[in-house]
C-alpha positions, 0 to 999 in steps of 0.5 A: 300443305306440301313441304318438299317435292322431288322426282321420287316423292314428296312430304306434306302436312295433312289434317289426318294420319295415314298409315305407313304402307297405304297407297293414296291418290295425291292431287298436287297443284303446281305452277303449270297446273294440277297433277294427280299421282299415286303414291305410297306413304313411306313415313309418318311423324304425327301429321307430317307424311312422306310419300313415294310416287308409285310410278317414278317414270310418270313423276319425272315426266310430269313434275321434274321439269318444273322443279328447277 
């Protein structure tokens, strides 16, 4: 379950614990369609994870127009 999404990253509750620093592929369902993004786990508190998108330019192009 996604909690927050921004141009720089997102946070989500996951059923697994990922290590901080790990690079992952995120599959995000947005109102306009699906987006796949690479991200780095920047923080973790139990099952809540904070992700930073690996390519901010791509994130701005794909996600930012739909956040407002």
